[in-house]
C-alpha positions, 0 to 999 in steps of 0.5 A: 500500500502506498501513501499520498506522497508515494504515489508520485514516485510509483516507479521506485516501488514497482519491484517492492511489496509491503506498506510504504506509509509512515505513522506520522507524515507531513504533506503540503496542500497542493495548488488549487487547480483553477486552470480550466475553470470557466463559464462552462463549469457549473460547480467547482470542487475546492479543497480547503483542507486535507489529512485527518487526525481522527484515526477511526478504526476502519480508516487508512486516511490518516496514514495515507494522507497525513495530518490535518492541514488547511489551505491559507485563507489568503489563497482561498479568498484569491481563488474565490474571486478568480472563480467568480470572475470566470463565471463559476456559479457554485463552489463546493468546499471539500476536504478529508475533514473540513471541520478541522479547517483552521488558519492562524492568519484567520484566527479561527476555523470553518465558521470564521472562514464562512463568515468571511466569505459571506461578505466577499466577492465569491461565486453566488452559491457556496456548498459544504461537503461532508462534515463531522456531526460534532461540528454542527453546533448552534453557531454553524446551524444559525449561519446556515439558516441566515446565509443567502450564500450558503447552500441549505444542504448538509452531508453527515458521515454517521456510519452507524446507529448503534452506540456500541458499533460507533464506539468500536469505530472510534467515532466521537458521538452516539445515536442520540446526538445524531438525532439531536443534530438532525432535529436542530437542522430541520428546526432552524433551517426550514428547507434543509436537505440532509444526507447521511453515510451509513456503513453496513457490516462493521465487525461485531455488527449483530442483528441487534446493532443493525436493527438500531442502525435501520431504526435510526435511518427510518426515524431521521428527517433526512433527504437521502442515505449513502450506504456502503458495506464495510471493507477491510483495510490492511493496517487498520485496527478494525482489520484485527477485530473479531466478529467479521460479518459474512459478505452475503449478510453485508449485501442484504443489509446494504439492500435493506438500507437502500430501500430506506434511501429510496423512500427518503428521496421520494418523500423529500422530492414530493415535499417540494412539489409546487414550490419555486426553487433556484437551480443552476442548469447543466448540459443536455440530457436524454437526447438533448430533451432535458437539462438538470440543475440542483437546488440549494438543498441538493434536489435534482430538478429537470427542465426542458433544454435551453442553451441560454440557461446553462450555468445560470441561476434560474428560478423554476417551479417544480410542477410534477414528477416523471417517475422519480424525476422532479420536473420544473418549468 
């Protein structure tokens, strides 16, 4: 297994076998790849943070990508201005753990960065990528609620609804705190779209533990699930855990959770029928008949294709559904 740095020196390791990743590693943030971003790009994924210090028991990221580090605020501000000039309409702030963002020059972390961007010349929509639930405090939720710029969508890497399994994963929260976070989000941000990650088949996940995860997924007022089976990673603590779950069981549990996902997506979509929303339409779909854009709460809406609408903020009314697709006009 190679780490983030070693992949750039692949030839050196072609005749070697083993794990070439040190326990503690230092990496610099790579330059933001703004070149090629222009009016034809609907959204830009902007990495503001890399690496991780959490060391969850199933994850190799801290070994492969190094310690948490952040892009300097000065570079972020400059890049945002450049993206605005080039006609980019939406920027997604990404990172391995964006909750760990911190720049001494800013004198703060992610909330302070978002507050700074509120008043600067940036693309009109800024979206957060996956964020640790422990960072979703009242301050950040209030900022989401009042901001005209921040997209009203959040993706939370929950992983399990069983407190015992969460502890085994090395996660720093329990199921009750997830319920509380989701209640606050939906209570304070009326149109919020919430997605969560769930992992099926972590070592030791018996029927009771899976039932707790399934019950949590059913109970939460969310818009979608991202479901995946546990996959063992060499060198992680979880790879040595007892209680391995059979592949057929993992497959069945993923299927069960994906059924919940389908229900959540359909219910969230129907909730918006008849509403006026703003989308940023992309290119041609379905033989040039339709184009798709996402609302700020991350609902995909389809409208008849018109070239002049590409990569522009457009207000449409959600008029109905064709199968699972929301149709606007």
